[in-house]
Steps between C-alpha positions, in 0.01 A plus 500: 500500500830382338751274613641612834802263518751779407363713789509220756850415394610861543348523843656173618833617365471835670407337821810270487729785414360709793550212749859448377579875551352494843710186602814660343451810718505285802736224408807704367547706817433187715775324296744784553417511875555108534830510302654810641349540829474867458165669521631817363597324183163330485334841545711649226401203275125549585513860425664437161258236421190718579646821334381415150163414614 
């Protein structure tokens, strides 16, 4: 059994990245809804944000 520090660091970094992506998918449309008051614009932003995924 070798040194598992690089593997653990990669798994932690991946988890942080996944959490950030999930929060972005929620936060950006919410920000648009709060600033514009338009549910339609928030829907378009949510669609565009999830399209690459």
